[in-house]
C-alpha positions in Angstrom: 18.1 -0.8 -38.3 19.9 2.4 -39.4 23.6 2.5 -39.9 23.9 5.0 -37.1 22.1 2.7 -34.7 24.3 -0.2 -35.6 27.4 2.0 -35.2 26.4 3.1 -31.6 25.1 -0.3 -30.6 28.2 -2.1 -31.7 30.3 0.1 -29.5 28.0 -0.2 -26.5 27.7 -4.0 -26.8 31.5 -4.3 -27.1 32.2 -2.3 -23.9 29.3 -4.0 -22.1 30.7 -7.5 -22.8 34.2 -6.3 -21.9 32.9 -4.9 -18.6 30.9 -8.0 -17.7 33.8 -10.3 -18.4 36.2 -8.1 -16.6 34.0 -8.0 -13.5 33.5 -11.7 -13.5 37.2 -12.3 -13.8 38.1 -9.8 -11.1 35.6 -11.2 -8.7 36.9 -14.8 -9.2 40.5 -13.7 -8.9 39.9 -11.7 -5.7 37.8 -14.4 -4.1 40.4 -17.1 -5.0 43.2 -15.1 -3.4 41.0 -14.3 -0.3 40.3 -18.0 0.2 43.6 -19.4 -1.0 44.8 -20.3 2.5 41.6 -22.2 3.3 41.8 -24.1 0.0 45.3 -25.2 0.8 44.6 -26.1 4.4 41.5 -28.1 3.5 43.3 -29.6 0.4 40.3 -28.8 -1.6 39.9 -30.6 -4.9 40.5 -28.3 -7.9 37.4 -29.7 -9.7 35.3 -28.7 -6.7 36.7 -25.1 -6.7 35.9 -24.8 -10.4 32.4 -26.1 -9.8 32.0 -23.5 -7.0 32.9 -20.5 -9.2 31.0 -21.8 -12.2 27.9 -22.0 -10.0 28.6 -18.4 -8.8 28.7 -16.9 -12.3 24.9 -16.2 -12.6 24.9 -14.4 -9.2 27.9 -12.2 -10.3 26.2 -11.5 -13.7 23.0 -10.3 -12.1 25.0 -8.0 -9.7 27.4 -6.5 -12.3 25.0 -6.1 -15.3 23.6 -2.7 -14.3 27.0 -1.1 -13.6 28.3 -2.6 -16.8 25.4 -1.1 -18.8 26.1 2.3 -17.2 29.8 2.2 -17.9 29.3 1.1 -21.5 26.8 4.0 -22.2 29.0 6.6 -20.4 32.1 5.6 -22.3 30.5 5.3 -25.7 28.5 8.5 -25.6 31.4 10.3 -23.9 33.7 9.2 -26.8 31.1 10.3 -29.4 31.0 13.7 -27.6 34.8 14.0 -27.5 35.1 13.3 -31.2 32.3 15.8 -32.0 30.3 13.0 -33.6 27.3 13.9 -31.4 27.4 17.5 -32.7 27.2 16.1 -36.3 24.2 13.9 -35.4 22.4 16.8 -33.7 23.1 19.1 -36.7 21.5 16.5 -39.0 18.2 17.0 -37.1 18.3 14.0 -34.7 17.0 14.3 -31.2 18.7 12.8 -28.1 16.0 10.1 -28.0 16.5 9.2 -31.6 20.3 8.9 -31.1 19.9 6.8 -28.0 16.9 4.7 -29.1 19.0 1.6 -29.9 20.8 1.8 -26.6 17.4 2.0 -24.7 16.3 -1.2 -26.6 19.5 -2.9 -25.5 18.8 -1.9 -21.9 15.4 -3.4 -22.1 16.9 -6.7 -23.5 19.5 -6.8 -20.7 16.8 -6.2 -18.1 14.8 -9.2 -19.5 17.9 -11.3 -19.5 18.7 -10.3 -15.9 15.2 -11.2 -14.8 15.4 -14.6 -16.5 18.8 -15.4 -15.1 17.8 -14.1 -11.6 14.7 -16.3 -11.4 15.8 -19.4 -13.3 19.4 -19.8 -12.1 20.3 -17.5 -9.2 18.2 -19.4 -6.5 19.7 -22.7 -7.6 23.2 -21.1 -7.8 22.9 -19.8 -4.2 21.9 -23.2 -3.0 24.7 -25.0 -4.9 27.4 -22.5 -3.8 26.3 -22.8 -0.2 26.4 -26.6 -0.4 29.8 -26.7 -2.2 31.3 -24.2 0.3 30.2 -26.4 3.2 31.9 -29.3 1.5 35.1 -27.3 1.1 35.1 -26.1 4.7 34.2 -29.3 6.6 34.5 -32.1 4.1 31.7 -34.0 2.3 31.0 -36.4 5.2 30.6 -33.7 7.8 28.6 -31.5 5.4 26.1 -34.4 4.9 25.9 -34.8 8.7 25.2 -31.0 8.9 22.4 -31.2 6.4 20.8 -34.0 8.4 21.3 -32.5 11.8 18.5 -31.6 14.2 16.9 -28.2 13.8 16.0 -26.6 17.1 13.5 -23.9 18.0 11.6 -24.0 14.8 8.5 -21.7 14.3 6.5 -21.6 11.1 3.1 -20.3 9.9 1.0 -23.0 8.4 -2.3 -23.5 6.6 -5.7 -23.0 8.3 -4.3 -20.1 10.3 -2.0 -22.2 12.4 1.2 -21.3 14.2 3.7 -24.1 14.9 6.4 -24.1 17.6 8.7 -27.1 17.6 11.6 -27.6 20.0 13.4 -30.2 17.8 12.9 -31.2 14.1 14.8 -34.1 12.6 14.5 -34.0 8.8 16.2 -37.4 8.3 13.8 -39.1 10.7 10.7 -37.0 9.8 10.0 -36.4 13.5 9.1 -33.4 15.7 9.6 -33.1 19.4 8.2 -30.6 21.9 5.2 -29.5 19.6 2.9 -26.6 20.3 0.2 -25.6 17.7 -1.9 -22.6 18.0 -5.0 -22.3 15.7 -6.7 -19.0 15.2 -9.9 -17.7 13.6 -10.1 -15.0 11.0 -9.9 -12.3 13.7 -6.7 -13.9 15.0 -8.4 -15.1 18.2 -7.1 -18.4 19.4 -9.6 -21.3 19.0 -7.5 -24.4 19.6 -4.2 -25.4 21.1 -2.4 -28.7 20.6 0.6 -29.7 22.7 2.4 -33.0 22.1 5.7 -34.6 23.1 6.5 -36.1 19.7 5.2 -36.3 16.2 6.1 -38.8 13.5 5.4 -38.4 9.8 4.6 -41.6 7.9 2.6 -42.5 4.8 1.5 -38.9 4.4 0.1 -38.6 8.0 1.3 -37.1 11.2 1.0 -39.2 14.3 1.2 -37.3 17.6 2.2 -39.0 20.9 1.1 -37.8 24.4 -1.0 -35.0 23.0 -3.3 -32.6 24.8 -5.9 -30.5 22.9 -7.5 -27.4 24.3 -10.6 -25.7 22.9 -11.1 -22.0 23.5 -14.3 -19.8 23.4 -14.6 -16.3 21.9 -13.3 -14.8 25.1 -10.1 -16.9 25.0 -11.2 -19.1 27.9 -10.7 -22.9 27.8 -13.9 -24.8 26.9 -14.6 -28.0 28.7 -11.9 -30.4 29.7 -8.6 -30.8 27.7 -8.5 -33.9 25.6 -5.5 -36.2 26.3 -4.6 -38.9 23.9 -1.6 -41.3 24.1 -1.5 -41.5 20.3 -3.6 -39.8 17.6 -3.5 -39.0 13.9 -3.6 -35.2 13.5 -5.0 -33.6 10.3 -2.1 -31.3 9.4 -1.4 -30.7 5.6 2.2 -29.7 6.2 4.8 -32.3 5.4 8.5 -32.4 6.6 9.5 -30.8 3.3 7.1 -27.9 4.1 8.8 -27.4 7.5 12.2 -27.4 5.7 10.9 -25.1 3.0 9.7 -22.4 5.5 13.1 -22.6 7.1 14.7 -21.9 3.7 15.7 -18.3 2.9 13.5 -16.5 0.3 16.8 -15.9 -1.6 16.7 -19.7 -2.5 13.2 -19.5 -3.9 12.0 -18.7 -7.4 9.3 -16.2 -7.9 6.6 -18.9 -8.2 7.8 -20.5 -5.0 8.0 -17.2 -3.1 4.5 -16.3 -4.3 3.1 -19.6 -3.2 4.8 -19.3 0.2 3.2 -15.8 0.7 -0.2 -17.3 -0.2 0.2 -20.0 2.4 1.0 -17.4 5.0 -1.8 -15.0 3.9 -4.3 -16.3 6.5 -1.8 -16.7 9.3 -1.9 -13.1 10.6 1.9 -12.9 10.3 1.7 -9.4 8.9 5.3 -8.5 9.4 6.6 -11.6 7.8 4.1 -11.3 4.9 5.1 -7.7 4.4 8.8 -8.5 4.2 8.2 -11.3 1.8 5.9 -9.2 -0.4 8.6 -6.6 -0.7 11.1 -9.3 -1.7 8.6 -10.6 -4.3 8.0 -7.2 -5.9 11.8 -6.6 -5.8 12.3 -9.7 -8.0 10.3 -7.9 -10.7 11.7 -4.4 -10.2 15.4 -5.1 -9.7 16.1 -6.2 -13.3 14.7 -2.8 -14.5 17.8 -1.3 -13.0 19.8 -2.0 -16.2 17.3 -0.1 -18.3 16.8 2.8 -15.9 20.5 3.3 -15.2 21.2 3.5 -19.0 18.7 6.3 -19.2 20.3 8.2 -16.4 23.7 7.6 -17.9 22.9 9.2 -21.2 22.7 12.9 -20.1 25.8 12.5 -17.9 27.8 11.2 -20.8 26.7 14.0 -23.1 27.9 16.8 -20.7 31.4 15.2 -20.2 34.4 17.2 -21.1 36.4 16.1 -24.0 39.4 15.0 -21.9 39.8 11.8 -19.9 36.6 10.2 -21.2 37.4 6.8 -19.7 38.2 8.2 -16.2 35.2 10.5 -16.3 32.9 7.7 -17.2 34.2 5.5 -14.4 33.9 8.3 -11.8 30.4 9.3 -12.9 29.4 5.6 -12.9 30.5 5.2 -9.4 28.7 8.3 -8.2 25.4 7.6 -10.0 25.5 3.9 -9.0 26.2 4.7 -5.4 23.3 7.3 -5.1 21.0 4.9 -7.0 21.6 2.0 -4.7 21.5 4.1 -1.5 18.1 5.4 -2.4 17.0 1.9 -3.3 18.3 0.4 0.0 16.5 3.1 2.0 13.2 2.7 0.2 13.4 -1.1 0.6 14.0 -0.7 4.4 11.0 1.7 4.6 8.9 -0.8 2.8 9.8 -3.7 5.1 9.2 -1.5 8.1 5.7 -0.7 6.8 6.3 3.0 6.3 5.9 2.7 2.5 3.7 0.4 0.6 5.6 -2.6 -0.9 5.1 -1.6 -4.5 6.2 2.0 -3.9 9.2 0.8 -1.9 10.6 -1.3 -4.7 9.9 1.3 -7.4 10.8 4.5 -5.7 14.4 4.6 -6.8 13.3 3.7 -10.3 10.7 6.5 -10.4 13.2 9.0 -9.1 16.0 7.9 -11.5 13.6 7.9 -14.4 12.2 11.3 -13.7 15.7 12.7 -13.2 17.0 11.2 -16.5 14.1 12.4 -18.5 14.5 15.9 -17.1 18.2 16.0 -17.7 17.8 14.7 -21.3 15.1 17.3 -22.1 17.3 20.1 -20.6 20.2 19.3 -22.9 20.8 21.9 -25.6 
């Protein structure tokens, strides 16, 4: 690595670490003061509060990494510009890309780190923080009761193109009540309907009680007489954990779990749900690229800053660029989930626009 690269990289890394640590500290301080009354009223254990904020650190890091990268680049290159060091570098024959090469590599490394933390730690952190917060709000005993409470009006898409409607689901007892199952063919025509008063899961099998099974022909008319059984073992591959898992938010899933969930739903005909989940899945891969892309777009802005008030200028530009970037991203994601844009284009549109703008601005620099 050239001495010049080390010089620039050292400054960027120092500011980057300072920004990340500052944001982490500010978030914790603000959140503590916002919830201080609740902590005191509930007499929350200090150790539990510490566990809560430690669990939250990966979530905060993933959120603040892009803006920290942008701030560090804007400040570093703005300072180089103010001190006329960039003029000396350009006079020596170096292009903008040669000067910023080490910073781009750093952006790629940060993006990989954000991707790893986001997939490995963030889903677990979200689950832990939600659980700890429930303990802090209602106490451990009540929180445990809440976890085991009955889930009402549950609907999920299962394997073999089945749609489940359940009035009551008791996870602690592995029982279903008020069950309706619709089975469809490849063209989403209903071929079978099962209605049961109760279902109990035991030894890997579902036993339905007071069940009625209807068979349908290609015209959607009932074939023959409905089959009534007081008790029967039904061939359903879904376990109680699968019912809980489909109730779980995609935010709590890793990429592998989310991909598997989408595959399970692929034959169910739930096009809207599958489309939304596919956008979420692609976003898991595209979102970490924000750190790299936002560094690129920060380079030309930092090089056209005036010599005065470099710090304030970098902060103002960072807020403006970050706001526009996230607004475009939010709009494109919404268009993707509504079906107007393809999922892949929806999650990459803001990246493509920012990348094109940054390359144009860099090439237009004198």
